N, C-alpha and C positions, 0 to 999 in steps of 0.2 A: 391732316394726313390719315390715310387708311392703309393698313398693312393687310394684304390679302394675296390672292394669286399673283397680282401685280400691285405694287405700291403706288398710290396716287395721291395727289395734292390738290386742294382747292383753296383759293384765296378770296372767294366770294360767298363763303358760308355754305358751300355745297351745290351751288347752282351749276357750276362748271368744274371739270376735273382735268388734270394733266398727269400723264403717266411719268413716274420718276424712275422706276426700276422694275424689271420683270422680263419674262421671256415667253415666246409662244408655248402654250401648254401650261404655263404658270410655274413660278418659283416657290410658291407657298410661303410667303412671309408671315411670321407669327407675331412679331411684336416690334415696337419702335421706341427708341429713346431719343429725345430732343434736348440738346444742351440748353438749359434755361437762360444762359447768358449769351448764347450765340446760336441763333436758329439755323445758321448755315451748317452747323455741325450736328450730325445725328447718326445713330447706329440702327441698322436693320438686322434682325435675326430671322433665320429661316431654317428649313430642314438641312440645308447644306452648311450653315455656319453663320458667322456675323460679318457684316461689311460696314465700313465707315465712310462717310463723306464729310468734307470740311468746306465744301463750296456749294451747298444747297442741292446736291444731287447731280451736279454736272459730271463728276468723276467719283469713282469708288475704289476702295481697297479690295483685295482679293479674299475669297473664302478658302482658297487652296492652301493657305498657310496655317490651317487649323485641322487637327485630327478629329473631325466631328462627324465622320461618316455614320449614318444610321443603317446598320446592317441587320438582316433578318435571319440568315442562316450562314453556315460555313461549310465549304467542301475544299478539297485539295487535289491537285493534279498528281500524276505519278512521276513527274519530272524530278530531277535532282539538279539544282535546288527546285523544290516544289513551289507551285503557285497556290495562293489562297484566294478563294472566289466566293462571291455572294451578290445578291441583288441589294441595292441600297436606295433608301427613300429619296425621291426627287433627284437622283443623280445617276440613274441607270445602274448598270451592273459594274462589277470590277473583278479582275483577276490580277493579283499583284505578287511579285516574286518574294519568297521568304528570305532570300539573300540576293542583294544587288551585286553586280559585277564591278561597280565603280567605288567600292569601299563602304557605301551606304545603300539603303533602299530609297531611290529617288524617283523623280518624275518620269524617268525613262523605263521604269520597272513595272508600270501598270497600264492597263487599258480596259475599256469596257468590252463586254463580250456578248452584247445583244440581248441580255436577259431582262425581263420586265422588272421594274424597281423592287417589287416585293418578293422576288422569286428565289427559289432554290436554284443552284447551279450544279450540273452533273457533268464533269469532264469525262469524255469517252475513255475508258481504260484501255481500249485497243488501238485508238487512233489519237495521238496527242494533238492533232490538228483540229479536232472537233470538240465543241463544248455545247451541251444542252442546257436549257433553262425552262422553268415553268412558273407561272403565276396566273391566277384567274383561269381563263380557258386558253391561254397562250402557251405554246411549247416552241421554243426557239432552238435553232441549230446553227451554230456559229463556226466559221472556219478562220483559224489564225492566219492561214496563208493568203486569203483573199480579203478578209474583213467583212465578208458578206453574211447576212443573217436570213435564214429561211424559217418561216413558221410552219411546223410540221404537226400541229395540234390535231388530235383525233376529233375535236369538236370545233371546227371553224365557226360554226354558228351554234351558240350555246343551247338554244332550244330549251328542252326540259331538264338538261343537266344542271347540277348545282355545283358551284365552285367557291372556294375561299380566295382571298387575295394572294395568299402564299400557299401554293399547292406542291406537294412532294413530287419530285422526279429524281430517280436514282437507278443505278444499275444493280443487278444481282451480284453479290460478292462471289458466288459460286459459278454463275454463268454470265460472264461479262458481255455476252451478246444480247442479253435480255434487259430491256429498258422498261421501267414502270413509270406511269404517270397517274396521279390520283385526282378524281373529281368526287362526286358522290358514289361513283363506281370506280373500280380499278382497271386501268388499261395496260396492256402489255404490247411491246413491239420488239420484234427480232430482226427488223430491217432498218434500224436507225431512224425510225419515225416515218418511213414511207408508207407503212401500213400498221394498223393497230387492231387488237381484238379485246373485247371486254371479258375479264376473268373474274368478275364478282357481281353479286346483286347489289342493289342499293344498300350500302352499309350504314347510312345515317340512322340515327335514333328514329324509330317509327312514330313515337309520340313523346317528344321531350317535354311537353307541357310548357307552362309559362313560369318564368322565374318570379319569385315574390317581389323582386326589386322593381318590376314593371308596374305593379299595383293595378289601379283601375284602368290604366291606359290600354291593357290588353284587350279589353272589351270593344275597343274601337275597330279592331280588325278580327273578324271571325276566323280567319285563316292562320292567325299568329301562333296558335298552339300546334299546328301541323308540322309535318316533316320538312325540315329546311336545312339540315346540316350537310357536311361533306367530310371526306377523309382528310385529316390534318397531319397525321403522323404515319410513317410507313417504315417497316423494318424487315427486309428479306433476311432469311436465315444465312448465317455464315457457314453452315454445314450441309444444307440441303436446298437445292433449287426449288423444291416443291413446297417449302414452308415459307409463308409470308404472314407477318403480323401487321394489322392496320388499326389505327385509332382515329376517332372522329372528333370534330369540334363540338359535339353535343353529347358526349358521354358514353361512347361505345368502344369496346376493344374486341377485335375479331382475329381469328387465325385460320389459315388453310394449310393442310398437310399434303394436298394433291395438286398444287399448282393453280388453285382457284376453282376447281370443280365443285368443292364443297367447303363451306365456311361455317365455323362454330363461333357463337357468341360467348366470349369468356370474360365479359365485363365484371370487374369486382363488384360485389353486392353493394358496397358503400358508394359507388359512383352513380350519381343521379344525373338527370338531364341537365344540359347546359354546362356540363363539366368539359373543358377543352383538354383533350389528350395532346399535350404540346410536343412530346417526343417519345419514341419507343426505341429500345436498344436490346439486341439479343446477345447472349453469351457466345464467345468464340468457341467454347469447348462443350457446351451443354445446350442442346436444342430445346430443352424444356425450361430454360431460365431466361426470363425477360424482365426488363425494367421499364416502367412507364411514369413519366412526369405529367402532372395535371395542374391546370390553372382553373380556379373557380372565381376569378376576378369579376366576371360579368354578373355574378349573382351576389356580389358584395361579400364574398368569403375570401379573406386574405390569409387563410392558413396555408402552409406548404403541403403539397401532396406528391409523394413518390411511392409507387407500388412495386412490389417484387413478387414474382412467382417462380417456383422451382419445379412445378409439376405441369407445365404447359397451360397454365391458366385455370386449373381446377380450383386452386386456392391462391389468395393474394395476401400479402402483408404490407401494412403501411410502414414505411421506413423513413422517418423524418426527425429522429432524435438529434438535437443540436442545431437544427435549421431555424432561422428566425422567421417571423411572420412574413408572408409575401409569396406570390406565385412562383412556381418552379418552371422555368422555360425549357430546360433540357436535362437529361440524365444520360451518362455514357459509362459503359463498363470498360475497364482497361483490357486491351487485347492480350496482355502478357500475364499479369498477376490476377489470379482469381480472387474475387471479392473486393478489388480496388475499384471504387466508383468515383465519378466526378459529376457534379451538378452545377447548373448555372441558374441564377435567380435574378430578380429585378435589381439586386444591389451587389452582386458579386459571384464568386466561384467557390465551391466547397468540395471537400474530398472526404471519402470514407474508406477506411482500411479493413472494415469488417462487414462488407456486403450490405452497407446501409444501416447497421446497428447504431452507429454514432457518426455524426458529421462534424467536421471542423473546417475553419476557414482556410482557403488557399489563396487569399487575396494578394499577399506580398505587395508589389508596387502597382497592381492593377487599379485603375481609377474606380471609385464607387459609381457604378453606372449599370444600366440594364444590360445583362449578358444574355442575348437571345438564343445562342446556340454554342455548342462546344463539341470538338472532335479530338480524337487521339490520332495523330498521323506519325507513324514511325515511333520515334522517341520524343516527339514534341506534343504539347497540349496547345490547341489553337482555339481561340474564342472569337465570336463575332458580337460586338457590343452595339447597342442602339444609341449611338451618340459619340463614341470615342474610337471607332474603327476596329481593326483587327489587332489582337495581341497574341503573342506566342510565348509560352513558357518553354524555354529550350531545355531539352534533355531531362525527362522525368524518370530516368533510371533510378535515382535515389528513392523515389516514392515506391517503386516496385520492389525495393530491397529493404525498406525501413521496417523496423520492428518496434514493438511497444517499449521495450527497454533495451538499450544498446550500450555496449562498452565502446571503446575506441574502434572506429570502423572505417575502412577504406572501401568505398562502394565500387563495384565493377563498372568501369566506364562503358558507355555506348560506343560502338564503332565510330571512328573519326574519319572524316573525308579530308584528303589532302587537296584543298582548294586554295586558290590565291586570296590574299587579303583584299587586293584591289587590282583590277586590270586597267584602270584609267591611266592613260599615258601622259596627261598634261595637267595644267593648272586646275585644281579641284573646283567643283561647284561651290560657291560661297555657302557657308552654313546658315545664312538667313533665308535661303531657299528651302522649300519643304523637303524634309528627309527623315528617314527613320534608321535606327541603329541596326546594323547587321548582326546576325548571331555570332557567337565567338568563333574565331578562325583557329581551329585546332581541336585537340582532345580536351573534353570537359572532365575534370577529375574532382569528384566530391568526396569529402571525408568528414567524419563526425568525431569530436573529442568529448568524452563524457565529462571531463574536467579540464581546466586550463593546464597546459603543459608546463612543467617545472623547468624545462631546458629547451634547447633549440628543437625545432621540427624540421626534418629534411624530407625531400621528395626526389626520388631518382627514377629515371626511365631507362630501362636496359633493353637492348635488342635481343634477338633470338639466340645469339651466342653468349649472352650475359654481359656484353660490353655496355657500360653506362654511356648513353648518348646525351643526357642532359641531367643536371642536378640543380636543385633549388634548396635554399635554407632560409629559415626565418631570421637568421643572423646575417644574411647577405646585406651589404651596404646598398643604399639607394643608387639606382642607375645614374641619376644626376642630382647634385645638391641644388639648393635654391639659387646659389650664386652661379653655378654652371648653367642652369636653365635660363637665368636672366640674360646671359650673353648670347643666347641662340637667336635673338632678334626675330622671332616669329611669335604670334599671339598664342598664349598658352591653351586656348580652346582647341587647338589642333592636337595637342600632345596627349598621348595615352597616359592615363593616371599611373602614378607609381604603384607598384604591386609588391606585396610582402606576404609570404606564407604565414597564415594566421595560426596563432597558438592558443586562442581563447576557447572556452567551452562552447559547444554547439556545432552547427552545420557550417561547413566552409566549402567554397568552390574555387578551383584553380584551373587555369587554362594553359596547357602546353601547346605551343604554336607549331608542333611537329618539326622543329628545327633542332640542330645540334647547337653547341655553344657558339656564340658569335665569334668571328675572327677578330684578331687585334687589328686596329686600323689607325692610320695617322690621325684621323678625326672622324667623328660620327656626326651625322646630320639628319635632318628630317626630309623625306623624299617629296618630290613634287606631287605624287599621287596620294595626297593626304586625305584623311577622313576625320571629321570632328571628333575629338576626344578618343581617337583610336589610332593615332599615327605613331608607329615605333621609330626609333632611330635606326639608321642603316649605316653600314651593312649589318644585316641579320645573319644568323647562322645558316649553314646549308641545310636544305630540307632532308628529311629522312625518307627512306624508301617505304612503299606500302609493305605491310607484313605484320608479324606478331611481336608484341613488346610486353614488357612486364613493368608495372608501376610498383614502386616500393616506397612506403611511408614509414619513416622512423620517428617514434615519439615515445617518451617515457621508458626508454630501455628496450623497447620491442619494435619489431619490423613487421608491418602488414603489407601484403602483396595482392595484386589483382592483375589479371590479364587485360591487354588492350590490343585491339585490332585497328591498324591504320589501313584505310582503303584508298584506292586511287580515285581521283575526280571522275565521277561517272561520265562526264562529257568527253574525257580524254580517250583517244583510241591508240595511244602510243604503245607498242609492244613492250612487255616487261624487260626484255633484253636490251632494247634501245634505251629505255628509261634508266636501266642500271648503268649503262655507259655514260649517259648524261649526268647521272647523279655522282658517279665517280669523278668526272671532270669538275663538277661543282665543288666536291670536297677537296680535290687537289688544288683548285684555285683558292679556296678558303685557307688551306694550309700555307700556300705560297704567299697569300696576302698577309697572314700572320707573321711569317718569317721576314717578309719585306718591311712590314710596318715596324717590327721590333728593331731591325737594323736602322731604319730611317729615324725612329724616335730616339734611339741612342745617339745617332749622329747629330740630330737637332739639339738634344739636351747637351751634348758635348760642346756644340757650337755656342750655345747660350752661356754655358759656364765659362768657356774660354773668353767670351766677350766681357764678362764681368771681371775676370782676372786681369785682362789686358788693360782695363781702366786704371789699374794701380800703377802702371808705367814704371815698373821695377826693372831690375837687371835682366829678367827673363822675358821682357816684352817682345824681343825679336823672335825667340823660340816659340812663344805663344802665337805670334802672328803666322809663323811658318806652319805650325800644326793646324791652325784654324783654316789656312788656305787648303791644306791637304784634305781636311774634313769637308770643307765646302765643295771641293772638286768632286768627291765621291758622292756627296749628298745631292748637289744641285748642278754641278758642272763648273768648269773653269772659264771665266771670261777671257783669260789669256789664250785659251786653246779652242776658240770657236771654229767650227768646221767651215770649209770653203763653201761658197754660195752654191746652193742646190744639193748639198750633201747632208745626210741625216746626222743629227747630233748623236754622240755616243750615249748609251743609257746611263742614267744615274739612279740613286736610290729613290729620289723623288719622282722622276719620270716613270720609272718602272712601277712604283707603287700605284700611280694613277692608272697605268695600263692594266695592272692586275685588277684594280677596282672596276674598271670598265668591263673587262672580260667576265668578271664574277657576276656582275649585274646582268650581262648579256645572256649568259647561259642559264639563268634561272627561269626556265620555261620548259614545259613538258613537250620537248621536241628534240630530235637528234642534233647534236652540235654540227655546225657547218664545217667544211674543210678549212675555210679561212680561220674560223675560231680555233680549231684544233692546231693549225699551224702557228697561230699567234700565241696560243698557250704554251706550245712546245718551245718556241723561241723565248718567251718570257721566263720559263723555268731555267733555261740555260743562262740567260742574263742574270737571273737572281743568284744562281750558284756563284758566278764570277764576282758579282758585286758584294755578296756577303763575304766571300773570301778576301776581297780587297779591304772591306771594313774591318774584319777580324785582324788582318795584318796591321792596319793602322793602330788598332787598340793594343795589340801585343808589341808593337814596335815604337813608333814616334810618341804615341800618347803615353805608353808605359814609361818611357824614358823621361818625358816631361813631368809626369806625376812623381817620379823619383826626385827630380830637381825641386818640385814644389815641397815635397816632404823635407828635403834638406834645408830649404829656406824657411821652413815653418809656415808654409801656405797651405790652404785646403787643396786637396787633390780633386781632380775631375772624376765624377762618377757617372758614367754613361747610362747606368741603369735607372737614374732618376728621371722621372717623366718631365718633359718640357711643359711650358705654360699652355693652358687651354686656349685654342684658337677660336675666335668668334665665327659663328656660322649663322647664315640666314636661311638655311635649307638648301636642298638640291635644286639646281636650275638646269633646265634643258634649253 
């Protein structure tokens, strides 16, 4: 067997070969393992992942069930939810949603966007339909609406231009109509790639020399010590369209302050030839502050290198304290907190709170792998790994507020979007298909406890009027006991894990789902639009309106507060007045569902208790049976009083409860309620008033008199407030 661009097999010592697996252009297989006990079973590994055959190569498993994408860079679109994009080794490019609409991020949420496998991706900030990409001398222009790709490179024939495999392409943060593409010179386009102009001289090192690692081999090519580099890193200023920083793959850093008319060599003195400037990033607030990450891997130098200048490149400082040996692939400055930096290396992600003075690990649950690029997008930290796909650290607000020494702290949450948990209307995609976890649905609330709390910790969210809309406590009982979960008859891998407000020392994260307290229900079940490990029981509470709220954390006898803004789903165009009417109906139906369920549960509990008492067959058996029939009639209807054929049955507590549940689920959408829904809700409210009145009359009349007789006979009385037995549920079915 030979694993190469195509995997081949010979059974005659190499005289003839037969293809086993591959594709036009090559899949680039790297290795093969053959089962020593069964030669029909073997494993192939490639840039895309691993595949297995158990029948000698006639059929294979898929590599799409593995998060093994080898990504080079990362960018993000301006959409909400945003897409994350990159070129990927041997698999084309990818743009994938940061939040999937079906409860998870699945196969429906990504697609290639026409960029060369090594390339940068640059979504057009003015037109969400267009995505640019670059690698080598290719510049692609992709349209989401048509799926077509046009090559708009300024150098369709490379000629004397020099390029790397992965060439920067990006828009000016100040002038979103200006697009830059880098080769050994810098190109600028203001026409979306239709025309280009060169705005720099050759910025590569004029004489990088030969690295010592080449040894005597350099003498075989007299041209090897000449100019051969290209621009590898590019950083347009966030403050001035005229300022652009460029770094090369052979050890040069340049800056222009006049849009490319004049360039100054501001390379740090310590930076020698063959040093690759892997990334540049400029400060959002200071046009003279720039950070540069450098790799000297090609010259057998495995030390980390990050340089910083605060004076426009006149002087540089090496800022690598705390970093382990190994090349640094990217450095980024936080756009909000000055001096907060992030770095990615060949084995992880690092953070500095003091402008690079000291670095510490930000690894958390990120796999130990090569992290080629890193960006800050809004309140998220996004990384591109070379072998484990994209990863996102949701909401870095705490990093922006953290201090060296803190007392108990409630961090100010980032604005929360009111987005649905899942829009999927039917049986969910099985969890054995490829999927990734969605970001938390709701407001992310972070708090820090300097020491373990000695008593309960409570968290309250109040609206602008000061009314508490949700309350949590560390002493809250679990939503379901193990016994109650066991009778749900659905695999536990669908169920959202139990949550409890933490009381221990350290950092803690809680997610408020932007809902009020859940209504009381006859039974709770798991919805059909389930997501693995993230499915809540329904009904959930009514959603809150977009607006301003206050978070209150009570711990150790003190209360900490922080403001919170809830924003509308950016994709929704419903006017606020219409949304307010819909939200009021949602709350009214939740309240009605609670009243209906309370009466129904009381009636069912009463029925169960009467059934147990009737089994004693005492002198009160007749009266017990009579009251039981009365309770059954208001609860579920009387078999003796069936309506005539074709006529509607009169409402009961049970039927009305089901109607209210249906209506409540139906109106939980960002749209004005229909006339039919409003009419049905009004009718249900009237029926509820009458039925609750009937039930209260039974409690105060027949049941009260029967309880008096029980007391006189020394028997236990019926207590309607006791909850009936838990009913078995297999989840909602449509």
